[in-house]
C-alpha positions in Angstrom: -0.5 0.0 0.2 1.2 3.6 -1.0 0.2 6.2 1.9 1.5 9.9 1.5 -1.0 11.4 4.6 -1.3 12.7 7.8 -0.9 10.4 10.9 -4.8 11.2 11.2 -5.6 10.1 7.9 -3.3 7.2 7.9 -4.6 5.6 10.7 -8.1 6.5 9.9 -8.0 4.3 6.6 -5.9 1.7 7.9 -8.0 0.8 10.0 -10.9 1.1 7.7 -9.2 -1.0 5.5 -8.8 -3.4 8.5 -12.5 -3.5 9.2 -13.4 -4.1 5.7 -11.4 -7.6 6.0 -13.0 -8.4 8.5 -16.5 -7.6 6.9 -17.0 -5.2 9.9 -19.3 -2.4 8.3 -20.9 -1.5 11.3 -18.1 -0.2 12.4 -16.4 0.8 9.0 -20.1 3.3 9.3 -18.9 4.3 13.2 -15.9 6.4 10.9 -17.8 8.4 9.3 -19.5 11.8 10.7 -22.9 12.5 12.0 -23.8 14.0 8.7 -22.6 12.4 5.6 -22.7 13.2 1.8 -22.6 10.3 -0.7 -21.9 10.9 -4.4 -21.0 8.7 -7.1 -22.4 8.0 -10.9 -26.5 6.6 -8.9 -26.4 11.0 -8.0 -26.3 12.5 -4.6 -27.6 11.1 -1.2 -27.6 12.6 2.4 -27.6 10.8 5.8 -28.0 11.1 9.3 -25.1 8.4 10.9 -26.6 6.8 13.7 -28.1 3.3 15.0 -30.7 3.1 12.2 -28.3 3.8 9.3 -25.2 1.8 10.3 -27.5 -1.4 11.0 -28.7 -1.0 7.2 -25.4 0.0 6.0 -24.3 -2.9 7.8 -27.0 -5.4 6.4 -26.8 -3.9 2.8 -23.2 -4.4 2.6 -22.9 -7.4 4.0 -25.8 -8.6 1.3 -24.0 -7.1 -1.2 -20.6 -8.3 -1.1 -21.9 -11.7 -0.1 -23.3 -12.0 -3.6 -20.5 -11.0 -5.6 -18.3 -13.0 -3.5 -15.9 -10.4 -2.0 -13.0 -12.5 -1.5 -10.5 -9.2 -0.3 -10.4 -5.6 -0.6 -7.1 -3.9 -0.1 -6.3 -0.3 -0.3 -3.5 -0.1 -3.6 -3.0 3.8 -3.2 -4.2 6.6 -0.9 -3.0 10.1 -1.6 -4.3 13.3 0.4 -4.8 16.5 -0.7 -4.5 19.1 2.7 -7.3 21.4 1.8 -6.7 23.0 5.4 -5.9 22.1 8.7 -9.6 20.6 9.2 -10.2 18.9 6.2 -8.4 16.8 3.4 -9.3 15.3 0.1 -8.2 11.8 0.1 -8.0 9.7 -3.2 -7.9 5.8 -2.7 -7.7 3.2 -5.1 -9.3 -0.2 -4.0 -8.2 -3.2 -5.0 -11.2 -6.1 -4.8 -10.8 -9.8 -5.7 -14.1 -12.3 -6.2 -14.6 -16.1 -5.3 -15.6 -15.8 -9.2 -12.8 -14.2 -10.3 -10.2 -16.2 -8.5 -7.3 -14.0 -8.0 -8.5 -11.4 -10.4 -8.1 -7.7 -8.4 -11.0 -5.3 -9.5 -9.6 -1.7 -9.2 -12.0 1.3 -8.2 -11.7 4.4 -6.9 -13.5 6.9 -4.1 -12.6 10.3 -3.3 -13.4 10.8 0.8 -13.7 14.3 2.4 -11.9 14.1 5.6 -12.9 16.3 8.8 -9.4 16.3 11.1 -10.3 17.8 14.5 -8.6 16.6 17.9 -6.1 14.4 16.7 -9.1 12.1 15.0 -10.6 11.8 11.5 -13.8 11.3 10.4 -15.7 11.0 6.8 -17.5 13.1 6.2 -18.4 13.0 2.1 -17.3 10.3 -0.4 -17.5 10.0 -4.1 -17.3 6.9 -5.5 -16.0 6.9 -8.9 -17.4 3.8 -10.9 -21.0 2.3 -9.7 -19.6 -1.0 -8.8 -22.9 -2.8 -9.3 -22.5 -2.5 -12.9 -19.1 -2.8 -13.5 -19.6 -6.3 -11.5 -22.8 -7.0 -13.6 -20.3 -6.2 -16.8 -18.3 -8.8 -15.9 -20.5 -11.4 -14.6 -19.9 -11.5 -11.1 -23.5 -9.9 -10.0 -26.5 -11.4 -12.3 -28.8 -8.6 -11.0 
């Protein structure tokens, strides 16, 4: 993993990657702020990050990646663009492998707006660069 970041961002995404490997989506949701903006090819959504939202996120992510047959997900590249002392735009290239493709990795990209305060970082926005579901359907990994 290539990392060029501040310590807060490095800690945040090292933890994120570990939780992703453990399929611990409820804990991943806790890495996000109280209000979240999600954007991508599908449009823009606004969410409150509370118990119900975390439960729904965990349920939907677990079902999605189970159906896809996810076997691993790792950070390939991470680059932080510091906007101010409090905010950074973090661009990550993720590598994922699936049971149907064996060891062939698929790369996808997500940008995260991160707020740093009190020596801790939280994600307040993410932008998915690809529609992951459509990409996986295109490769026959997902059927619907």
